[in-house]
C-alpha positions, -999 to 999 in steps of 0.1 A, spaced: -464 447 11 -440 442 42 -436 403 34 -419 416 1 -394 440 16 -366 415 13 -371 413 -25 -360 450 -34 -332 455 -54 -314 477 -27 -318 452 0 -288 445 21 -282 411 43 -270 409 77 -264 378 97 -253 365 129 -216 355 130 -220 320 142 -256 315 130 -289 319 147 -286 290 169 -265 304 194 -293 326 206 -316 299 220 -287 278 230 -276 311 254 -311 317 264 -315 280 273 -281 285 293 -292 315 314 -323 296 322 -303 266 338 -279 289 355 -314 305 369 -320 275 384 -345 259 356 -344 224 341 -343 215 306 -358 180 293 -340 174 260 -354 147 235 -387 146 253 -422 154 238 -451 171 255 -480 146 253 -507 164 274 -517 186 300 -543 195 325 -552 217 353 -541 204 387 -535 212 422 -501 217 432 -485 202 465 -487 233 485 -527 238 475 -525 265 447 -535 259 411 -513 250 386 -509 225 355 -495 187 354 -477 183 322 -468 145 309 -435 143 289 -429 113 267 -390 103 261 -380 104 225 -350 77 234 -368 55 256 -405 48 243 -430 42 269 -411 64 295 -433 93 306 -426 119 330 -452 139 349 -442 175 360 -461 201 378 -461 239 371 -476 270 380 -480 280 344 -476 263 313 -465 285 283 -469 265 247 -447 282 221 -461 264 193 -480 265 160 -511 249 153 -501 218 140 -479 210 172 -510 220 191 -531 196 171 -506 167 180 -514 170 217 -538 143 232 -571 162 231 -575 162 270 -577 185 297 -599 218 298 -580 239 271 -578 211 244 -611 192 251 -626 189 217 -658 203 234 -643 236 241 -652 250 209 -639 281 218 -604 272 220 -606 251 191 -620 278 170 -591 298 181 -566 274 172 -580 270 136 -579 306 126 -546 302 109 -535 279 82 -501 266 82 -479 272 50 -453 244 38 -417 256 28 -389 235 16 -353 239 15 -321 225 2 -287 232 4 -261 220 -17 -222 221 -12 -193 224 -39 -156 228 -36 -159 256 -59 -183 288 -62 -193 278 -97 -221 304 -100 -193 330 -102 -188 323 -138 -220 337 -146 -210 367 -127 -231 358 -97 -212 366 -62 -240 373 -38 -279 379 -34 -306 357 -49 -318 344 -82 -354 336 -91 -369 311 -115 -403 295 -125 -388 263 -121 -397 242 -89 -364 254 -72 -383 289 -73 -354 307 -58 -318 303 -44 -294 322 -23 -258 326 -26 -239 320 7 -204 326 17 -172 306 8 -149 294 31 -117 313 33 -131 343 13 -102 366 22 -80 342 -1 -93 355 -34 -62 342 -52 -72 305 -51 -107 304 -62 -108 268 -77 -106 252 -38 -130 269 -15 -159 253 -2 -192 269 -10 -228 264 1 -256 273 -21 -292 275 -8 -302 260 -42 -341 260 -32 -362 278 -12 -401 273 -22 -433 268 -5 -468 262 -11 -474 239 -45 -437 238 -54 -432 219 -20 -452 188 -35 -428 186 -65 -400 174 -40 -422 153 -21 -421 129 -49 -384 126 -47 -378 123 -9 -383 86 -8 -375 73 -41 -346 46 -35 -320 45 -66 -291 19 -70 -265 30 -72 -266 65 -51 -256 97 -68 -218 93 -75 -192 119 -83 -159 114 -93 -147 119 -56 -170 88 -47 -206 89 -33 -215 125 -26 -213 131 11 -184 108 17 -158 133 22 -179 154 45 -167 153 82 -186 183 98 -215 184 119 -232 150 124 -267 171 124 -259 176 88 -262 141 79 -295 138 95 -311 157 66 -293 142 38 -307 147 3 -315 115 -15 -299 107 -49 -329 115 -70 -332 149 -55 -295 159 -60 -298 148 -95 -329 170 -102 -315 198 -85 -283 197 -104 -303 196 -135 -326 228 -127 -296 246 -115 -279 243 -150 -308 252 -168 -316 283 -143 -281 298 -147 -279 290 -185 -248 265 -181 -243 229 -197 -220 218 -167 -217 228 -133 -195 208 -108 -207 181 -88 -216 187 -52 -198 167 -23 -230 171 1 -266 181 3 -292 184 26 -329 192 27 -357 203 50 -395 200 45 -412 220 73 -446 206 65 -434 174 83 -449 170 118 -445 185 141 -444 219 124 -471 213 99 -457 242 79 -426 269 80 -453 298 88 -487 303 96 -512 328 78 -545 341 92 -574 326 75 -599 348 55 -625 366 78 -600 358 108 -599 389 131 -563 387 143 -565 420 166 -592 402 185 -579 365 183 -541 372 195 -551 385 229 -577 358 235 -555 329 221 -524 339 245 -547 329 275 -573 309 257 -591 294 290 -599 314 320 -588 303 353 -563 276 338 -528 290 337 -520 278 301 -507 303 274 -501 303 239 -477 323 219 -454 322 186 -454 334 152 -484 314 142 -507 337 163 -492 369 159 -491 402 138 -456 394 124 -463 358 107 -435 345 91 -409 364 109 -391 361 143 -407 394 154 -440 379 155 -431 354 178 -413 381 202 -442 404 200 -469 374 212 -442 368 240 -443 403 251 -481 403 251 -480 374 273 -450 384 298 -467 420 301 -504 412 302 -503 380 321 -469 378 340 -467 417 351 -434 424 334 -425 459 324 -416 465 288 -377 469 283 -364 506 287 -355 508 248 -392 505 238 -411 536 231 -450 542 233 -448 543 195 -430 508 194 
């Protein structure tokens, strides 16, 4: 199966040097340089077909400020592209020609996929303790709720001599479906005192990006991940972490990390329809959720190409062959 191609023994892993985030940031920067406007910290509330000031047809969008509740911005556009999964679409106000609940065709198209929750937890240590069991890279799998963990790089990798003072990050848990519910029980649990290490409360000595603290794992979750990591690696003790974060992609506005086609859904029919769900209304939907590459960024890119080529008249790149 294509979905399992990253699980083969001889697979190699490659990563973007500065992470994936620079890609959308660079695209955003080029968009602004080309005259576009970006509204950060705003949420799309609703949209509807509208007549533009020049008399042509377009769309009116209502945006809500996340920082100033109650503040609404209305923007007119010739077209609206919703790069959104199912749950994000369902959170929009059910108004306008496209999302009107009486529009059974569009409602049926949106519900042809089901979101799949996923959970990730990253734990930081001052030393790569997993090397004691001769693990230096790759992935480990278990039937414990952590399910699988990936061994990431270590700061100062070139300084092999000092292996006891190298901050290391472990993708300690990467799971989905029913395993996510296990961690949900530990999300909001209050503990006094919080998880404490020899150096103080975990996270107290981390001075990196403030975004890291927005996803800080609660003490109960840290204790449990430590317990399972020890059992998984056959160790009686492992070092205490200095920081840990988690992300539950089942939360709104995502609804899930990936989306899968429902049984009996004919994807080859749905994809071209949902890209432009309502005739005569310039509203388009693209993204991973309604693609033939669900769960992968390639799926999002493929639906974007369908939109650009079939509805905006753009030609495919020179490097694309007829065989794809």
